[in-house]
Steps between C-alpha positions, in 0.01 A plus 500: 500500500569859399724597211860569603675817383877511556680833472879529501769719349586230242279229354596144403332517157478182289810435293736700724761314700400634842437169674613604849338343807259789552382487137441125533293549817291787365436332165377188682253714697381675184456168316294360787243776497550704183603861518711792395866591548572871462831688502769684307583355157874553541484736202593869489273687258475861385160527670440287808172328575452291186353161592585160349298185557566126464289206612598149602200285586301681769780748576522851352839669508465877471819707494564871474786695343674778693653818364871558553441765769242284681738204502792713620302661783291203610720194447864613480421795725270470799452121504867404468687806631269598786280211610745215438777643725248623759332159524841336531602727791747707291410862573845604378401401145149649488432751220272775640416658161142636516454470122562123516245475780237674286591281201434188709155631594434597138573149372296336776211730401549388138484135612175578688348688204568214256417215741176633654281452188614136478384413855173352624346536846536125558876490422777419744797730425851407617761779466870425536793685647645843566454630145122522553439591866242779433308314227208379713434849636493634144263221390271578797493865388369374166214312668652150509346313793618141452740319730859620457806346662865605498815296553836660578780274375781705658558583870293753693743732680456628853280805553782744574660421163173541311444848643835614358330503159322828417122460471524150647143517630361581156653181362474250785151604615379401151542140623182558706300467176576126482297225661811295577867604507732199492864491608775239486556465876342573834774760560385690191138492622605633839707781345204613289271491805753715690508750216118518492486557876790745532483705181209381286216637714348153541468249779531127560156353576578129504735228381599600147223760492574872464267797490569803280430856623169496308386181676560265204656172611776316317625151573869406486678167498828320448507282187858382436539451125646172380607297196371215286686253721433184301589663168833631635587159646432313174664775290818481711516122477462513121756783468790286622541378141513850347826594330552816712447305825734220393765755395480678837532172688803399294666839553462470878613145564578403767397819680171593661284779358353793692250696290334841520241611242369856529385783280775765514347721768631673813231332715649155431812548712743366240800719606450387862474139380829534309662633819348214702646249254840675519479478880429126466815457291699689765351328808501143367834450321465123547195509268674708233456347156204284604229736378426722198243780537300582185307829512252553216372859493316602181501876446176684571425872464843533341441866407466605867821641652474306829489171309798590282696586815400168659611304194841671497541442874427126468740457208778663705421291807497174301836589347645584842378177664623282215830687482567430869371142528501323160729210416618406148225235481231675706302826477316543832234745374332488160290810435264493198275783374274306268165327496459124489182312412302428816520123445881525478513698827304228680763252377773724646310514832475122512875446467588770759603405852415853623236754397597854604188718537605798712302812402521811717121519472253290302123460506531124457778375265387212283856393411523363855190288445606391150842394629337270757245359251777425248712285732575129461305335787783249554778759517355848554692825529477752784324836481675801660223758541483862616283571801389814314328301222132418548584136420687472833163503681408171333834328442645477847699185416730705275818643651364844589752786485517876537639613161690787664683258735787386279639257759154345538465455123852351482420256781174396330682427172755287687224317692300434184808374317570235763145417619437123522258351247248388766467854635474645151219256416311571822513878452407470132209260559329736748530799263389296197188372679408859582552607137290211368213596729540875441562535127397779262154343457434495873618864522255640247213281626559624856516864390189487282303311767586778748409774250165341416397407854246722678 
């Protein structure tokens, strides 16, 4: 079995509390076969490019510092102000600054320069996400011939949106340098194939097989990412005794809980969700007072103007909704801008009657899967899920909604609130069986098997 080399913007180095589902899955793969995890250190240094190394058993963790200007152009700039909105179908928010574009290429070239000497011909290299799209092409230029795969965690937009970005071909045609390009859903695969055919100078030569203008062939595939299903289920069960979970339950009694947990980001559809909840309060007066909606939205990228605007907007909306609908003993909407420990969140999920996961666009959305895995099998809650999240392809037993359709969201909340226990159990059981079969381990095994097959 070849050595595995994982490359991502950030690295889950030993001793850091970065135990997200992806980190768990990738560390398991690295432990199985030994390997290297390479990425940015998270540090800003006067001179970028300094390497740091740690080892843990058979795994080497190599991280690289970035200079302030590199970080600003590559990460805060092109990755998060150009690619993130573009890939989430938000052309109105795309930053077209050419300098940021060049900074992104400069940092990817720095990654390639520092990583190439560490690689062997027999390695399997797995590169992650939109921060590092051109990396394989830059490694190939440096003579690296080993197998290299790429996985895009966010959505792939339609071809006519991609071409709105200047020099789109220079960036997206660099994906031809990979042996396998993985996406979250079949829709994402099809959108990339359309781009290749219409604007990328390539052609479709078979199922999940594309040919670049120079004749090189690249395979594609849908590999929906997942969670550590069993861990989430046991964590949620244990969390019911936690002080924060007990305090929330006591504060709600006897009302039901609807919960939303999202990073504060415009792609998550939180303003639309607030409006959908307000519409529910208006359309179903007979249910008024039965349900409290808790929205947890930790602040991310707080220095970016769009995110500051979003935070202010949500605070005003929450105040407006509560001002119009609250009773002396009931606040309909609780809006919280802070982080909770992951184990505590799973306890919150378990006690919720409704999980509200209604992004305007999402590659997958693991909160949807965690909500289902966290439920009490004897009295499970109901997932309300956006059709525009990748998770909707797999979790058809959820109440699927269009997040822009406020009446539809309101109706789904009302339906979930009053759904009989037998129906809730039947819907939950089907989704849980799928998640047990298709967990984070199955995801990475399926991807690596595809990458390493001839």
